[in-house]
C-alpha positions as CSV (number, residue, x, y, z in Angstrom):
1,M,93.3,47.0,63.0
2,G,93.4,47.5,59.3
3,E,91.9,50.3,57.3
4,E,90.1,53.2,59.1
5,R,86.4,53.0,59.2
6,E,83.6,55.2,60.6
7,I,82.8,54.4,64.2
8,P,79.1,53.8,64.6
9,K,77.0,56.1,66.8
10,G,74.1,53.7,67.1
11,T,72.0,51.2,65.1
12,E,70.5,52.4,61.9
13,P,67.6,50.2,60.7
14,E,66.6,50.7,57.1
15,G,64.7,53.9,56.6
16,A,65.4,55.3,60.1
17,T,65.5,59.1,60.1
18,S,66.5,59.8,63.7
19,E,67.6,58.0,66.9
20,Q,64.0,58.0,68.1
21,D,62.9,56.5,64.8
22,A,65.6,53.9,65.0
23,A,64.5,52.8,68.5
24,R,60.9,52.6,67.3
25,K,61.8,50.4,64.3
26,V,63.9,48.1,66.5
27,R,61.0,47.7,69.0
28,E,58.5,47.0,66.2
29,M,60.9,44.4,64.7
30,F,61.3,42.5,67.9
31,T,57.5,42.7,68.5
32,R,57.0,41.0,65.1
33,I,59.6,38.2,65.5
34,A,59.0,37.4,69.2
35,P,56.8,34.3,68.6
36,R,59.7,32.5,66.7
37,Y,62.6,34.3,68.3
38,D,63.8,31.5,70.6
39,L,63.4,28.8,68.0
40,L,65.4,30.8,65.4
41,N,68.1,31.7,67.9
42,H,68.8,28.1,68.6
43,L,68.3,26.9,65.1
44,L,70.4,29.5,63.3
45,S,73.3,29.1,65.8
46,G,73.1,25.3,65.9
47,Q,72.3,25.6,69.6
48,M,75.7,27.3,70.2
49,D,73.9,30.4,71.6
50,K,73.3,28.4,74.8
51,R,77.0,27.8,75.1
52,W,77.9,31.4,74.6
53,R,75.6,32.5,77.4
54,A,76.9,29.7,79.7
55,R,80.5,30.8,79.0
56,T,79.5,34.4,79.9
57,A,78.0,33.2,83.1
58,R,81.2,31.3,84.0
59,E,83.2,34.5,83.4
60,L,81.0,36.3,85.9
61,Q,80.7,33.6,88.6
62,P,82.6,35.5,91.3
63,I,79.8,38.1,91.3
64,L,76.9,35.6,90.6
65,G,78.0,33.6,93.6
66,R,77.5,36.5,96.1
67,A,74.2,36.5,98.0
68,D,74.5,40.3,98.4
69,A,74.9,41.0,94.6
70,V,72.2,42.5,92.4
71,V,72.4,41.9,88.7
72,L,70.7,43.6,85.8
73,D,70.4,41.8,82.4
74,L,69.7,44.7,80.0
75,C,67.9,44.2,76.6
76,C,67.1,40.8,78.0
77,G,64.6,39.8,75.2
78,T,63.0,36.5,76.1
79,G,65.3,36.1,79.1
80,D,67.8,33.5,78.0
81,L,70.9,35.2,79.4
82,A,69.1,36.2,82.6
83,L,68.1,32.6,83.1
84,A,71.6,31.4,82.4
85,L,73.0,33.8,85.0
86,A,70.4,32.7,87.5
87,R,71.3,29.0,87.3
88,G,73.0,28.1,90.6
89,A,73.5,31.8,91.4
90,K,73.0,33.4,94.8
91,A,72.8,36.9,93.4
92,R,69.4,38.5,92.7
93,I,68.8,38.7,88.9
94,I,66.7,41.4,87.2
95,G,65.9,41.6,83.5
96,A,64.8,44.6,81.5
97,D,63.7,45.1,77.9
98,F,61.5,47.7,76.0
99,S,59.7,45.0,74.0
100,H,56.5,43.9,75.8
101,T,56.0,40.8,73.7
102,M,59.5,39.6,74.4
103,L,59.0,40.1,78.1
104,V,55.8,38.1,78.1
105,R,57.8,35.1,76.9
106,A,60.7,35.8,79.3
107,R,58.2,35.8,82.3
108,E,56.6,32.5,81.1
109,K,60.1,30.8,80.9
110,S,61.4,32.1,84.3
111,A,58.6,30.7,86.5
112,G,59.3,33.6,88.9
113,G,63.0,33.0,89.2
114,V,63.9,36.3,87.6
115,T,62.2,39.7,88.0
116,F,61.5,41.4,84.6
117,F,60.8,45.1,84.0
118,E,59.7,46.8,80.8
119,A,62.2,49.6,80.4
120,D,64.3,51.5,77.8
121,A,68.0,50.8,78.1
122,L,68.7,54.5,77.5
123,R,66.3,55.7,80.2
124,L,66.4,53.1,83.0
125,P,64.0,53.4,85.9
126,F,66.7,52.5,88.5
127,A,68.6,54.7,91.0
128,D,72.2,55.5,90.6
129,G,74.5,52.8,91.8
130,S,71.9,50.0,92.0
131,F,73.7,47.1,90.5
132,D,76.9,45.1,91.1
133,L,76.8,43.7,87.5
134,V,75.0,44.8,84.3
135,T,75.0,42.3,81.4
136,T,73.5,42.3,77.9
137,A,73.5,39.6,75.2
138,F,73.0,40.5,71.5
139,G,71.0,43.5,72.4
140,F,73.5,46.4,72.9
141,R,74.1,46.4,69.2
142,N,70.5,47.5,68.7
143,L,70.7,50.6,70.8
144,A,70.1,53.9,68.9
145,N,73.0,55.5,70.7
146,Y,75.9,53.5,72.1
147,E,77.6,56.2,74.2
148,E,74.3,56.9,75.9
149,G,73.9,53.2,76.6
150,L,77.3,53.0,78.2
151,R,76.7,56.1,80.2
152,E,73.3,54.8,81.5
153,I,74.9,51.5,82.4
154,W,77.7,53.5,84.2
155,R,75.0,55.4,86.1
156,V,73.2,52.3,87.5
157,L,76.4,50.4,88.3
158,K,77.8,50.6,91.8
159,P,81.4,51.9,92.1
160,G,83.6,48.9,91.2
161,G,80.6,47.2,89.5
162,T,81.1,45.1,86.3
163,L,79.7,45.4,82.8
164,A,79.6,42.4,80.5
165,I,78.4,42.7,76.9
166,L,78.0,39.6,74.7
167,E,77.8,40.4,71.0
168,F,78.3,39.1,67.5
169,T,81.4,40.4,65.8
170,E,82.9,40.3,62.3
171,P,85.7,37.7,62.1
172,A,89.0,38.5,60.6
173,P,89.4,38.1,56.8
174,G,90.1,34.6,55.6
175,V,88.3,31.3,55.0
176,M,86.3,31.3,58.2
177,G,85.4,34.9,57.8
178,D,84.3,34.3,54.3
179,L,82.2,31.3,55.3
180,Y,80.7,33.4,58.2
181,R,79.7,36.2,55.9
182,F,78.2,33.9,53.3
183,Y,76.1,32.2,56.0
184,C,75.0,35.5,57.5
185,W,74.2,37.3,54.3
186,K,72.9,34.5,52.1
187,V,71.6,31.7,54.3
188,L,70.5,33.2,57.6
189,P,68.0,35.8,56.0
190,V,66.3,33.0,54.0
191,I,65.8,30.6,56.9
192,G,64.9,33.4,59.3
193,G,62.5,34.9,56.8
194,L,60.8,31.6,56.1
195,I,60.3,30.6,59.7
196,S,59.5,34.0,61.2
197,G,57.7,35.5,58.2
198,D,59.9,38.6,58.5
199,A,62.8,38.4,56.1
200,K,63.6,42.1,56.7
201,A,64.4,41.5,60.3
202,Y,66.9,38.8,59.4
203,R,68.5,41.0,56.8
204,Y,68.9,43.6,59.5
205,L,70.9,41.2,61.7
206,P,74.1,40.9,59.5
207,K,73.9,44.5,58.6
208,S,73.9,45.5,62.2
209,V,76.8,43.2,63.0
210,E,78.8,44.5,60.1
211,R,78.6,48.1,61.2
212,F,79.0,47.4,65.0
213,F,82.3,47.8,66.8
214,R,85.1,45.3,66.4
215,P,86.1,43.9,69.8
216,E,89.2,46.0,70.0
217,E,87.3,49.1,69.0
218,F,84.6,48.5,71.6
219,V,87.0,48.0,74.5
220,E,88.6,51.3,73.5
221,K,85.2,52.9,73.5
222,M,84.6,51.4,77.0
223,R,87.9,52.8,78.2
224,G,87.1,56.2,76.8
225,M,83.8,56.2,78.7
226,G,85.7,55.5,82.0
227,Y,85.5,51.8,82.3
228,G,88.7,50.1,83.7
229,E,90.1,46.5,83.6
230,V,88.6,46.2,80.2
231,R,89.1,43.0,78.2
232,Y,87.3,40.8,75.7
233,V,86.9,37.0,75.2
234,L,86.4,35.7,71.7
235,M,84.3,32.6,71.0
236,M,83.1,30.6,68.0
237,M,86.2,31.3,65.9
238,G,86.0,35.0,66.5
239,T,82.4,35.5,65.6
240,V,81.2,36.2,69.1
241,A,82.8,38.2,71.9
242,V,82.1,39.1,75.5
243,H,83.4,42.5,76.5
244,I,84.0,43.0,80.2
245,G,85.0,46.1,82.2
246,R,84.6,47.6,85.6
247,K,83.3,51.0,86.8
248,R,86.2,52.8,88.3
249,T,85.8,53.7,91.9
């Protein structure tokens, strides 16, 4: 895996002094960028974000195709993954996020097809063993405490239930990795800042990806928390990964 590095405990937005402060800053950031969030996601990824979510949904089709399955999309934002999961699915899909302004847009887009709740991912208002599948796309990285997030997901999963986390990841060193880092550090913050009016939020994004787990680190973390059958699928030349595991029975 290369040289040893410090394993992150949770996200650390600039100036955060505690986990509570980190969570507050993340909520405030998403509140500010919500009006242009979807536009920038599609623009900055060249529309590839839609393909990443569709690929994730295909990986989970055996569960989504069950009429008795209940699915929670955590840190759902404006609902893009929840809606991708719901397309053609027989399962019941629920979305949850702690940003009210993001949920307003999610509800507008869903037209009632998905139920959305305002909830903190570290303190979910759901009973133990409620879900057959818990997913999250590009949101887990923003949690103030990753272990607590994995524990809370474990709590609400049914025995044998599946966890799937779609996240950005740092690619390996080389030409593609260098191009990726140049784009994320030099280009993305400029475009994101100009369109959203919040350059700080789009400087946070590459910093949060850089300090987050590498895929092999994250699946080891999942195993250490008790998840089994853990694997990851790389996409977009190693810049995006979906990490999948099951709650052991």
